[in-house]
All heavy atoms as a GROMACS GRO file, in nm:
protein
  535
    1ALA      N    1   0.197   0.033  -1.418
    1ALA     CA    2   0.325   0.021  -1.348
    1ALA      C    3   0.406   0.149  -1.358
    1ALA      O    4   0.474   0.186  -1.265
    1ALA     CB    5   0.403  -0.098  -1.402
    2GLY      N    6   0.398   0.218  -1.470
    2GLY     CA    7   0.472   0.341  -1.488
    2GLY      C    8   0.432   0.449  -1.390
    2GLY      O    9   0.517   0.523  -1.339
    3GLU      N   10   0.302   0.458  -1.360
    3GLU     CA   11   0.255   0.558  -1.265
    3GLU      C   12   0.309   0.530  -1.126
    3GLU      O   13   0.342   0.622  -1.051
    3GLU     CB   14   0.102   0.564  -1.262
    3GLU     CG   15   0.039   0.615  -1.389
    3GLU     CD   16   0.014   0.504  -1.490
    3GLU    OE1   17   0.044   0.387  -1.463
    3GLU    OE2   18  -0.035   0.536  -1.599
    4LEU      N   19   0.316   0.404  -1.090
    4LEU     CA   20   0.370   0.368  -0.957
    4LEU      C   21   0.517   0.402  -0.947
    4LEU      O   22   0.564   0.450  -0.844
    4LEU     CB   23   0.348   0.219  -0.928
    4LEU     CG   24   0.204   0.177  -0.899
    4LEU    CD1   25   0.196   0.026  -0.883
    4LEU    CD2   26   0.151   0.246  -0.776
    5ARG      N   27   0.591   0.376  -1.051
    5ARG     CA   28   0.734   0.411  -1.050
    5ARG      C   29   0.752   0.562  -1.035
    5ARG      O   30   0.839   0.607  -0.962
    5ARG     CB   31   0.802   0.362  -1.177
    5ARG     CG   32   0.820   0.213  -1.177
    5ARG     CD   33   0.898   0.166  -1.296
    5ARG     NE   34   0.895   0.020  -1.299
    5ARG     CZ   35   0.907  -0.052  -1.407
    5ARG    NH1   36   0.926   0.008  -1.524
    5ARG    NH2   37   0.902  -0.182  -1.402
    6THR      N   38   0.670   0.639  -1.104
    6THR     CA   39   0.675   0.784  -1.091
    6THR      C   40   0.640   0.825  -0.948
    6THR      O   41   0.706   0.912  -0.889
    6THR     CB   42   0.579   0.851  -1.191
    6THR    OG1   43   0.616   0.813  -1.323
    6THR    CG2   44   0.580   1.001  -1.178
    7ALA      N   45   0.540   0.764  -0.891
    7ALA     CA   46   0.496   0.796  -0.755
    7ALA      C   47   0.603   0.762  -0.652
    7ALA      O   48   0.616   0.830  -0.550
    7ALA     CB   49   0.367   0.724  -0.723
    8MET      N   50   0.683   0.659  -0.678
    8MET     CA   51   0.789   0.622  -0.584
    8MET      C   52   0.891   0.734  -0.568
    8MET      O   53   0.959   0.743  -0.467
    8MET     CB   54   0.862   0.496  -0.632
    8MET     CG   55   0.791   0.366  -0.598
    8MET     SD   56   0.786   0.336  -0.421
    8MET     CE   57   0.959   0.317  -0.382
    9ALA      N   58   0.901   0.823  -0.666
    9ALA     CA   59   0.996   0.935  -0.659
    9ALA      C   60   0.947   1.047  -0.568
    9ALA      O   61   1.023   1.138  -0.538
    9ALA     CB   62   1.023   0.989  -0.799
   10VAL      N   63   0.821   1.041  -0.525
   10VAL     CA   64   0.765   1.146  -0.439
   10VAL      C   65   0.798   1.113  -0.294
   10VAL      O   66   0.749   1.014  -0.240
   10VAL     CB   67   0.612   1.157  -0.459
   10VAL    CG1   68   0.554   1.262  -0.366
   10VAL    CG2   69   0.578   1.185  -0.603
   11PRO      N   70   0.881   1.195  -0.230
   11PRO     CA   71   0.918   1.169  -0.090
   11PRO      C   72   0.795   1.172   0.001
   11PRO      O   73   0.708   1.257  -0.012
   11PRO     CB   74   1.013   1.284  -0.055
   11PRO     CG   75   1.057   1.340  -0.185
   11PRO     CD   76   0.945   1.315  -0.283
   12GLY      N   77   0.788   1.074   0.091
   12GLY     CA   78   0.681   1.070   0.190
   12GLY      C   79   0.549   1.014   0.141
   12GLY      O   80   0.454   1.004   0.218
   13LEU      N   81   0.541   0.976   0.015
   13LEU     CA   82   0.417   0.919  -0.038
   13LEU      C   83   0.405   0.773   0.004
   13LEU      O   84   0.499   0.695  -0.010
   13LEU     CB   85   0.414   0.929  -0.191
   13LEU     CG   86   0.285   0.883  -0.257
   13LEU    CD1   87   0.170   0.977  -0.221
   13LEU    CD2   88   0.303   0.877  -0.407
   14TRP      N   89   0.291   0.737   0.058
   14TRP     CA   90   0.264   0.601   0.103
   14TRP      C   91   0.170   0.533   0.004
   14TRP      O   92   0.093   0.598  -0.065
   14TRP     CB   93   0.200   0.602   0.241
   14TRP     CG   94   0.295   0.633   0.350
   14TRP    CD1   95   0.338   0.758   0.388
   14TRP    CD2   96   0.363   0.541   0.433
   14TRP    NE1   97   0.427   0.747   0.490
   14TRP    CE2   98   0.444   0.614   0.522
   14TRP    CE3   99   0.362   0.402   0.443
   14TRP    CZ2  100   0.523   0.554   0.617
   14TRP    CZ3  101   0.441   0.343   0.540
   14TRP    CH2  102   0.520   0.417   0.624
   15PHE      N  103   0.174   0.400   0.005
   15PHE     CA  104   0.089   0.319  -0.082
   15PHE      C  105   0.008   0.222   0.003
   15PHE      O  106   0.048   0.187   0.115
   15PHE     CB  107   0.175   0.237  -0.179
   15PHE     CG  108   0.260   0.320  -0.269
   15PHE    CD1  109   0.386   0.363  -0.228
   15PHE    CD2  110   0.215   0.358  -0.394
   15PHE    CE1  111   0.465   0.441  -0.310
   15PHE    CE2  112   0.293   0.436  -0.478
   15PHE     CZ  113   0.418   0.477  -0.435
   16THR      N  114  -0.102   0.178  -0.050
   16THR     CA  115  -0.175   0.064   0.005
   16THR      C  116  -0.197  -0.035  -0.109
   16THR      O  117  -0.207   0.005  -0.225
   16THR     CB  118  -0.312   0.101   0.065
   16THR    OG1  119  -0.392   0.162  -0.037
   16THR    CG2  120  -0.298   0.195   0.182
   17ILE      N  121  -0.203  -0.161  -0.073
   17ILE     CA  122  -0.236  -0.264  -0.171
   17ILE      C  123  -0.372  -0.318  -0.131
   17ILE      O  124  -0.390  -0.369  -0.021
   17ILE     CB  125  -0.131  -0.376  -0.173
   17ILE    CG1  126   0.005  -0.318  -0.212
   17ILE    CG2  127  -0.173  -0.486  -0.271
   17ILE    CD1  128   0.119  -0.417  -0.208
   18SER      N  129  -0.468  -0.300  -0.220
   18SER     CA  130  -0.607  -0.332  -0.190
   18SER      C  131  -0.661  -0.432  -0.292
   18SER      O  132  -0.615  -0.438  -0.405
   18SER     CB  133  -0.690  -0.204  -0.193
   18SER     OG  134  -0.826  -0.233  -0.176
   19THR      N  135  -0.763  -0.504  -0.251
   19THR     CA  136  -0.829  -0.598  -0.342
   19THR      C  137  -0.947  -0.534  -0.413
   19THR      O  138  -0.992  -0.583  -0.513
   19THR     CB  139  -0.883  -0.719  -0.264
   19THR    OG1  140  -0.983  -0.674  -0.173
   19THR    CG2  141  -0.774  -0.792  -0.192
   20ASP      N  142  -0.999  -0.424  -0.356
   20ASP     CA  143  -1.123  -0.362  -0.404
   20ASP      C  144  -1.234  -0.467  -0.412
   20ASP      O  145  -1.316  -0.468  -0.502
   20ASP     CB  146  -1.102  -0.294  -0.539
   20ASP     CG  147  -1.220  -0.206  -0.578
   20ASP    OD1  148  -1.284  -0.149  -0.486
   20ASP    OD2  149  -1.250  -0.194  -0.698
   21SER      N  150  -1.233  -0.558  -0.314
   21SER     CA  151  -1.328  -0.670  -0.314
   21SER      C  152  -1.467  -0.627  -0.269
   21SER      O  153  -1.483  -0.548  -0.177
   21SER     CB  154  -1.279  -0.780  -0.220
   21SER     OG  155  -1.160  -0.834  -0.268
   22HIS      N  156  -1.564  -0.683  -0.335
   22HIS     CA  157  -1.703  -0.666  -0.297
   22HIS      C  158  -1.764  -0.801  -0.261
   22HIS      O  159  -1.882  -0.809  -0.225
   22HIS     CB  160  -1.782  -0.600  -0.409
   22HIS     CG  161  -1.729  -0.463  -0.442
   22HIS    ND1  162  -1.773  -0.351  -0.378
   22HIS    CD2  163  -1.633  -0.424  -0.529
   22HIS    CE1  164  -1.707  -0.246  -0.424
   22HIS    NE2  165  -1.622  -0.287  -0.516
   23HIS      N  166  -1.684  -0.904  -0.270
   23HIS     CA  167  -1.725  -1.040  -0.233
   23HIS      C  168  -1.599  -1.116  -0.196
   23HIS      O  169  -1.491  -1.091  -0.250
   23HIS     CB  170  -1.796  -1.107  -0.352
   23HIS     CG  171  -1.863  -1.235  -0.315
   23HIS    ND1  172  -1.795  -1.354  -0.308
   23HIS    CD2  173  -1.990  -1.263  -0.283
   23HIS    CE1  174  -1.878  -1.450  -0.272
   23HIS    NE2  175  -1.997  -1.397  -0.256
   24VAL      N  176  -1.612  -1.212  -0.107
   24VAL     CA  177  -1.496  -1.287  -0.059
   24VAL      C  178  -1.421  -1.357  -0.173
   24VAL      O  179  -1.299  -1.370  -0.167
   24VAL     CB  180  -1.538  -1.386   0.052
   24VAL    CG1  181  -1.606  -1.509  -0.005
   24VAL    CG2  182  -1.420  -1.425   0.138
   25ARG      N  183  -1.489  -1.395  -0.276
   25ARG     CA  184  -1.421  -1.464  -0.388
   25ARG      C  185  -1.328  -1.370  -0.465
   25ARG      O  186  -1.243  -1.415  -0.541
   25ARG     CB  187  -1.521  -1.529  -0.481
   25ARG     CG  188  -1.603  -1.434  -0.562
   25ARG     CD  189  -1.697  -1.506  -0.660
   25ARG     NE  190  -1.788  -1.411  -0.720
   25ARG     CZ  191  -1.915  -1.399  -0.688
   25ARG    NH1  192  -1.970  -1.480  -0.599
   25ARG    NH2  193  -1.991  -1.308  -0.747
   26GLU      N  194  -1.344  -1.239  -0.445
   26GLU     CA  195  -1.258  -1.142  -0.512
   26GLU      C  196  -1.131  -1.111  -0.434
   26GLU      O  197  -1.047  -1.033  -0.479
   26GLU     CB  198  -1.336  -1.013  -0.538
   26GLU     CG  199  -1.453  -1.032  -0.634
   26GLU     CD  200  -1.540  -0.909  -0.643
   26GLU    OE1  201  -1.539  -0.826  -0.550
   26GLU    OE2  202  -1.611  -0.898  -0.744
   27TYR      N  203  -1.114  -1.172  -0.318
   27TYR     CA  204  -0.996  -1.146  -0.236
   27TYR      C  205  -0.867  -1.186  -0.308
   27TYR      O  206  -0.762  -1.130  -0.281
   27TYR     CB  207  -1.007  -1.219  -0.102
   27TYR     CG  208  -0.899  -1.177  -0.005
   27TYR    CD1  209  -0.902  -1.052   0.055
   27TYR    CD2  210  -0.792  -1.261   0.024
   27TYR    CE1  211  -0.802  -1.012   0.142
   27TYR    CE2  212  -0.692  -1.222   0.110
   27TYR     CZ  213  -0.698  -1.097   0.169
   27TYR     OH  214  -0.598  -1.057   0.254
   28ASP      N  215  -0.875  -1.278  -0.401
   28ASP     CA  216  -0.756  -1.318  -0.477
   28ASP      C  217  -0.700  -1.203  -0.561
   28ASP      O  218  -0.587  -1.212  -0.610
   28ASP     CB  219  -0.787  -1.438  -0.568
   28ASP     CG  220  -0.804  -1.566  -0.489
   28ASP    OD1  221  -0.755  -1.573  -0.374
   28ASP    OD2  222  -0.867  -1.660  -0.541
   29ASN      N  223  -0.776  -1.095  -0.577
   29ASN     CA  224  -0.725  -0.978  -0.648
   29ASN      C  225  -0.602  -0.919  -0.578
   29ASN      O  226  -0.525  -0.847  -0.640
   29ASN     CB  227  -0.833  -0.870  -0.661
   29ASN     CG  228  -0.946  -0.912  -0.753
   29ASN    OD1  229  -0.933  -1.004  -0.832
   29ASN    ND2  230  -1.058  -0.844  -0.741
   30LEU      N  231  -0.584  -0.951  -0.451
   30LEU     CA  232  -0.468  -0.902  -0.377
   30LEU      C  233  -0.338  -0.948  -0.444
   30LEU      O  234  -0.241  -0.873  -0.449
   30LEU     CB  235  -0.473  -0.952  -0.232
   30LEU     CG  236  -0.367  -0.898  -0.137
   30LEU    CD1  237  -0.379  -0.747  -0.124
   30LEU    CD2  238  -0.382  -0.963  -0.001
   31THR      N  239  -0.338  -1.066  -0.500
   31THR     CA  240  -0.221  -1.118  -0.570
   31THR      C  241  -0.182  -1.026  -0.685
   31THR      O  242  -0.064  -0.997  -0.707
   31THR     CB  243  -0.249  -1.260  -0.623
   31THR    OG1  244  -0.286  -1.342  -0.514
   31THR    CG2  245  -0.129  -1.319  -0.692
   32TRP      N  246  -0.282  -0.976  -0.758
   32TRP     CA  247  -0.255  -0.884  -0.868
   32TRP      C  248  -0.195  -0.754  -0.816
   32TRP      O  249  -0.101  -0.701  -0.874
   32TRP     CB  250  -0.385  -0.856  -0.945
   32TRP     CG  251  -0.362  -0.766  -1.062
   32TRP    CD1  252  -0.324  -0.804  -1.188
   32TRP    CD2  253  -0.369  -0.624  -1.064
   32TRP    NE1  254  -0.309  -0.694  -1.269
   32TRP    CE2  255  -0.337  -0.581  -1.194
   32TRP    CE3  256  -0.401  -0.528  -0.970
   32TRP    CZ2  257  -0.334  -0.447  -1.231
   32TRP    CZ3  258  -0.398  -0.394  -1.007
   32TRP    CH2  259  -0.366  -0.356  -1.136
   33GLY      N  260  -0.249  -0.702  -0.706
   33GLY     CA  261  -0.197  -0.578  -0.648
   33GLY      C  262  -0.052  -0.592  -0.602
   33GLY      O  263   0.030  -0.503  -0.625
   34VAL      N  264  -0.020  -0.703  -0.539
   34VAL     CA  265   0.117  -0.728  -0.494
   34VAL      C  266   0.210  -0.741  -0.614
   34VAL      O  267   0.320  -0.684  -0.616
   34VAL     CB  268   0.123  -0.853  -0.404
   34VAL    CG1  269   0.267  -0.893  -0.376
   34VAL    CG2  270   0.048  -0.828  -0.274
   35ALA      N  271   0.167  -0.814  -0.715
   35ALA     CA  272   0.251  -0.831  -0.835
   35ALA      C  273   0.277  -0.698  -0.903
   35ALA      O  274   0.390  -0.670  -0.946
   35ALA     CB  275   0.184  -0.928  -0.932
   36ASN      N  276   0.176  -0.612  -0.911
   36ASN     CA  277   0.194  -0.482  -0.974
   36ASN      C  278   0.288  -0.394  -0.892
   36ASN      O  279   0.373  -0.325  -0.948
   36ASN     CB  280   0.058  -0.413  -0.990
   36ASN     CG  281   0.061  -0.303  -1.092
   36ASN    OD1  282   0.135  -0.308  -1.189
   36ASN    ND2  283  -0.020  -0.202  -1.070
   37ALA      N  284   0.277  -0.400  -0.760
   37ALA     CA  285   0.368  -0.323  -0.674
   37ALA      C  286   0.512  -0.371  -0.691
   37ALA      O  287   0.604  -0.290  -0.701
   37ALA     CB  288   0.323  -0.333  -0.529
   38ARG      N  289   0.531  -0.501  -0.695
   38ARG     CA  290   0.665  -0.555  -0.713
   38ARG      C  291   0.724  -0.516  -0.848
   38ARG      O  292   0.840  -0.477  -0.858
   38ARG     CB  293   0.664  -0.708  -0.701
   38ARG     CG  294   0.647  -0.756  -0.560
   38ARG     CD  295   0.648  -0.907  -0.555
   38ARG     NE  296   0.643  -0.953  -0.418
   38ARG     CZ  297   0.621  -1.078  -0.384
   38ARG    NH1  298   0.601  -1.171  -0.477
   38ARG    NH2  299   0.619  -1.113  -0.257
   39ARG      N  300   0.643  -0.527  -0.950
   39ARG     CA  301   0.688  -0.492  -1.085
   39ARG      C  302   0.728  -0.344  -1.093
   39ARG      O  303   0.813  -0.306  -1.172
   39ARG     CB  304   0.578  -0.524  -1.186
   39ARG     CG  305   0.615  -0.497  -1.329
   39ARG     CD  306   0.510  -0.541  -1.431
   39ARG     NE  307   0.379  -0.487  -1.402
   39ARG     CZ  308   0.269  -0.561  -1.385
   39ARG    NH1  309   0.275  -0.692  -1.395
   39ARG    NH2  310   0.153  -0.505  -1.360
   40SER      N  311   0.666  -0.262  -1.010
   40SER     CA  312   0.691  -0.118  -1.010
   40SER      C  313   0.794  -0.077  -0.906
   40SER      O  314   0.816   0.042  -0.885
   40SER     CB  315   0.560  -0.044  -0.984
   40SER     OG  316   0.465  -0.080  -1.081
   41TRP      N  317   0.856  -0.173  -0.840
   41TRP     CA  318   0.960  -0.148  -0.740
   41TRP      C  319   0.910  -0.069  -0.620
   41TRP      O  320   0.983   0.010  -0.560
   41TRP     CB  321   1.082  -0.079  -0.801
   41TRP     CG  322   1.142  -0.150  -0.918
   41TRP    CD1  323   1.155  -0.285  -0.934
   41TRP    CD2  324   1.196  -0.090  -1.036
   41TRP    NE1  325   1.214  -0.312  -1.054
   41TRP    CE2  326   1.241  -0.195  -1.118
   41TRP    CE3  327   1.212   0.041  -1.078
   41TRP    CZ2  328   1.299  -0.172  -1.242
   41TRP    CZ3  329   1.270   0.063  -1.202
   41TRP    CH2  330   1.314  -0.042  -1.282
   42VAL      N  331   0.783  -0.086  -0.585
   42VAL     CA  332   0.730  -0.022  -0.464
   42VAL      C  333   0.794  -0.092  -0.345
   42VAL      O  334   0.788  -0.214  -0.333
   42VAL     CB  335   0.576  -0.032  -0.458
   42VAL    CG1  336   0.524   0.020  -0.326
   42VAL    CG2  337   0.514   0.045  -0.574
   43GLU      N  338   0.856  -0.014  -0.259
   43GLU     CA  339   0.928  -0.070  -0.145
   43GLU      C  340   0.832  -0.102  -0.032
   43GLU      O  341   0.740  -0.025  -0.003
   43GLU     CB  342   1.034   0.030  -0.099
   43GLU     CG  343   1.136   0.059  -0.207
   43GLU     CD  344   1.219   0.183  -0.179
   43GLU    OE1  345   1.198   0.247  -0.075
   43GLU    OE2  346   1.304   0.214  -0.262
   44LYS      N  347   0.854  -0.216   0.033
   44LYS     CA  348   0.764  -0.263   0.138
   44LYS      C  349   0.748  -0.160   0.250
   44LYS      O  350   0.638  -0.145   0.303
   44LYS     CB  351   0.819  -0.394   0.197
   44LYS     CG  352   0.733  -0.452   0.306
   44LYS     CD  353   0.791  -0.580   0.361
   44LYS     CE  354   0.709  -0.630   0.479
   44LYS     NZ  355   0.766  -0.750   0.537
   45ASP      N  356   0.854  -0.088   0.282
   45ASP     CA  357   0.844   0.008   0.393
   45ASP      C  358   0.763   0.133   0.357
   45ASP      O  359   0.745   0.220   0.439
   45ASP     CB  360   0.982   0.046   0.445
   45ASP     CG  361   1.070   0.116   0.342
   45ASP    OD1  362   1.034   0.117   0.223
   45ASP    OD2  363   1.174   0.171   0.382
   46ARG      N  364   0.711   0.139   0.234
   46ARG     CA  365   0.623   0.249   0.193
   46ARG      C  366   0.481   0.201   0.166
   46ARG      O  367   0.398   0.276   0.116
   46ARG     CB  368   0.680   0.319   0.071
   46ARG     CG  369   0.812   0.387   0.108
   46ARG     CD  370   0.868   0.483   0.011
   46ARG     NE  371   0.776   0.577  -0.048
   46ARG     CZ  372   0.808   0.644  -0.159
   46ARG    NH1  373   0.924   0.625  -0.218
   46ARG    NH2  374   0.724   0.731  -0.209
   47VAL      N  375   0.453   0.076   0.203
   47VAL     CA  376   0.318   0.020   0.188
   47VAL      C  377   0.256   0.013   0.327
   47VAL      O  378   0.297  -0.067   0.410
   47VAL     CB  379   0.321  -0.119   0.121
   47VAL    CG1  380   0.180  -0.176   0.108
   47VAL    CG2  381   0.388  -0.111  -0.015
   48VAL      N  382   0.158   0.099   0.351
   48VAL     CA  383   0.105   0.116   0.486
   48VAL      C  384   0.044  -0.014   0.541
   48VAL      O  385   0.055  -0.041   0.660
   48VAL     CB  386   0.005   0.234   0.492
   48VAL    CG1  387  -0.123   0.204   0.420
   48VAL    CG2  388  -0.021   0.275   0.635
   49ASN      N  389  -0.016  -0.095   0.457
   49ASN     CA  390  -0.077  -0.216   0.510
   49ASN      C  391   0.019  -0.335   0.517
   49ASN      O  392  -0.023  -0.449   0.530
   49ASN     CB  393  -0.207  -0.252   0.436
   49ASN     CG  394  -0.194  -0.263   0.287
   49ASN    OD1  395  -0.111  -0.198   0.225
   49ASN    ND2  396  -0.278  -0.345   0.228
   50THR      N  397   0.150  -0.306   0.516
   50THR     CA  398   0.249  -0.409   0.550
   50THR      C  399   0.314  -0.379   0.684
   50THR      O  400   0.396  -0.458   0.731
   50THR     CB  401   0.360  -0.420   0.443
   50THR    OG1  402   0.435  -0.299   0.440
   50THR    CG2  403   0.303  -0.452   0.307
   51LEU      N  404   0.278  -0.265   0.744
   51LEU     CA  405   0.338  -0.228   0.872
   51LEU      C  406   0.290  -0.318   0.985
   51LEU      O  407   0.173  -0.359   0.985
   51LEU     CB  408   0.302  -0.082   0.906
   51LEU     CG  409   0.354   0.026   0.814
   51LEU    CD1  410   0.296   0.161   0.855
   51LEU    CD2  411   0.505   0.031   0.819
   52PRO      N  412   0.374  -0.345   1.083
   52PRO     CA  413   0.328  -0.413   1.203
   52PRO      C  414   0.220  -0.327   1.271
   52PRO      O  415   0.218  -0.204   1.255
   52PRO     CB  416   0.452  -0.422   1.291
   52PRO     CG  417   0.567  -0.409   1.197
   52PRO     CD  418   0.519  -0.320   1.086
   53LYS      N  419   0.131  -0.390   1.345
   53LYS     CA  420   0.017  -0.320   1.406
   53LYS      C  421   0.061  -0.196   1.482
   53LYS      O  422   0.003  -0.088   1.466
   53LYS     CB  423  -0.059  -0.415   1.498
   53LYS     CG  424  -0.180  -0.350   1.561
   53LYS     CD  425  -0.253  -0.448   1.651
   53LYS     CE  426  -0.371  -0.382   1.719
   53LYS     NZ  427  -0.441  -0.477   1.808
   54LYS      N  428   0.163  -0.207   1.566
   54LYS     CA  429   0.209  -0.094   1.647
   54LYS      C  430   0.252   0.022   1.558
   54LYS      O  431   0.217   0.138   1.583
   54LYS     CB  432   0.324  -0.139   1.737
   54LYS     CG  433   0.381  -0.031   1.824
   54LYS     CD  434   0.495  -0.084   1.910
   54LYS     CE  435   0.559   0.027   1.989
   54LYS     NZ  436   0.675  -0.019   2.065
   55ASP      N  437   0.328  -0.007   1.454
   55ASP     CA  438   0.375   0.097   1.362
   55ASP      C  439   0.260   0.157   1.282
   55ASP      O  440   0.257   0.278   1.257
   55ASP     CB  441   0.481   0.041   1.268
   55ASP     CG  442   0.606  -0.003   1.341
   55ASP    OD1  443   0.629   0.041   1.455
   55ASP    OD2  444   0.682  -0.082   1.283
   56PHE      N  445   0.164   0.073   1.242
   56PHE     CA  446   0.048   0.124   1.169
   56PHE      C  447  -0.033   0.219   1.255
   56PHE      O  448  -0.074   0.326   1.209
   56PHE     CB  449  -0.040   0.009   1.120
   56PHE     CG  450  -0.169   0.056   1.060
   56PHE    CD1  451  -0.171   0.119   0.936
   56PHE    CD2  452  -0.289   0.042   1.128
   56PHE    CE1  453  -0.289   0.164   0.881
   56PHE    CE2  454  -0.408   0.087   1.074
   56PHE     CZ  455  -0.408   0.148   0.950
   57LEU      N  456  -0.056   0.183   1.381
   57LEU     CA  457  -0.133   0.270   1.470
   57LEU      C  458  -0.060   0.403   1.493
   57LEU      O  459  -0.124   0.508   1.498
   57LEU     CB  460  -0.164   0.199   1.601
   57LEU     CG  461  -0.259   0.080   1.588
   57LEU    CD1  462  -0.273   0.009   1.723
   57LEU    CD2  463  -0.394   0.123   1.534
   58ALA      N  464   0.072   0.399   1.504
   58ALA     CA  465   0.149   0.523   1.519
   58ALA      C  466   0.141   0.607   1.391
   58ALA      O  467   0.125   0.729   1.398
   58ALA     CB  468   0.295   0.490   1.552
   59TRP      N  469   0.150   0.542   1.276
   59TRP     CA  470   0.138   0.612   1.148
   59TRP      C  471   0.002   0.679   1.139
   59TRP      O  472  -0.009   0.796   1.100
   59TRP     CB  473   0.157   0.512   1.035
   59TRP     CG  474   0.142   0.568   0.897
   59TRP    CD1  475   0.240   0.622   0.822
   59TRP    CD2  476   0.022   0.574   0.819
   59TRP    NE1  477   0.189   0.663   0.700
   59TRP    CE2  478   0.056   0.634   0.696
   59TRP    CE3  479  -0.109   0.533   0.840
   59TRP    CZ2  480  -0.038   0.656   0.596
   59TRP    CZ3  481  -0.204   0.556   0.740
   59TRP    CH2  482  -0.166   0.616   0.620
   60LEU      N  483  -0.102   0.606   1.176
   60LEU     CA  484  -0.238   0.659   1.171
   60LEU      C  485  -0.257   0.775   1.268
   60LEU      O  486  -0.313   0.879   1.231
   60LEU     CB  487  -0.338   0.546   1.203
   60LEU     CG  488  -0.484   0.572   1.180
   60LEU    CD1  489  -0.512   0.602   1.035
   60LEU    CD2  490  -0.565   0.452   1.227
   61ALA      N  491  -0.207   0.761   1.390
   61ALA     CA  492  -0.222   0.866   1.490
   61ALA      C  493  -0.153   0.995   1.447
   61ALA      O  494  -0.202   1.104   1.475
   61ALA     CB  495  -0.166   0.818   1.624
   62ALA      N  496  -0.041   0.982   1.378
   62ALA     CA  497   0.034   1.100   1.334
   62ALA      C  498  -0.041   1.178   1.225
   62ALA      O  499  -0.010   1.294   1.201
   62ALA     CB  500   0.171   1.058   1.282
   63ARG      N  501  -0.140   1.117   1.164
   63ARG     CA  502  -0.211   1.180   1.054
   63ARG      C  503  -0.353   1.221   1.090
   63ARG      O  504  -0.425   1.275   1.006
   63ARG     CB  505  -0.213   1.087   0.933
   63ARG     CG  506  -0.077   1.085   0.868
   63ARG     CD  507  -0.049   0.956   0.796
   63ARG     NE  508   0.083   0.960   0.738
   63ARG     CZ  509   0.196   0.937   0.806
   63ARG    NH1  510   0.191   0.908   0.934
   63ARG    NH2  511   0.312   0.944   0.747
   64ARG      N  512  -0.398   1.194   1.209
   64ARG     CA  513  -0.534   1.230   1.249
   64ARG      C  514  -0.547   1.378   1.275
   64ARG      O  515  -0.458   1.440   1.333
   64ARG     CB  516  -0.574   1.152   1.374
   64ARG     CG  517  -0.599   1.008   1.345
   64ARG     CD  518  -0.676   0.944   1.453
   64ARG     NE  519  -0.704   0.806   1.412
   64ARG     CZ  520  -0.734   0.712   1.496
   64ARG    NH1  521  -0.742   0.734   1.623
   64ARG    NH2  522  -0.759   0.591   1.451
   65CYS      N  523  -0.658   1.431   1.235
   65CYS     CA  524  -0.688   1.572   1.263
   65CYS      C  525  -0.738   1.583   1.407
   65CYS      O  526  -0.800   1.493   1.460
   65CYS     CB  527  -0.797   1.622   1.170
   65CYS     SG  528  -0.749   1.621   0.997
   66THR      N  529  -0.707   1.694   1.468
   66THR     CA  530  -0.754   1.715   1.607
   66THR      C  531  -0.877   1.799   1.611
   66THR      O  532  -0.915   1.865   1.519
   66THR     CB  533  -0.643   1.782   1.690
   66THR    OG1  534  -0.605   1.904   1.626
   66THR    CG2  535  -0.526   1.690   1.705
   0.00000   0.00000   0.00000
């Protein structure tokens, strides 16, 4: 949690919350990722996989190499 709090101080840094699942039964790991983000005060508007589809696609397009 401490590392996430430190990372929140970096302007423009985005986060993702992942399950790191290798099987469908491991999808519940997402709960742990969300809890850790909340405990670390990670703001929803800095978590790329909480963006609406349109905003996510724009975010992605802005970062693609040409």
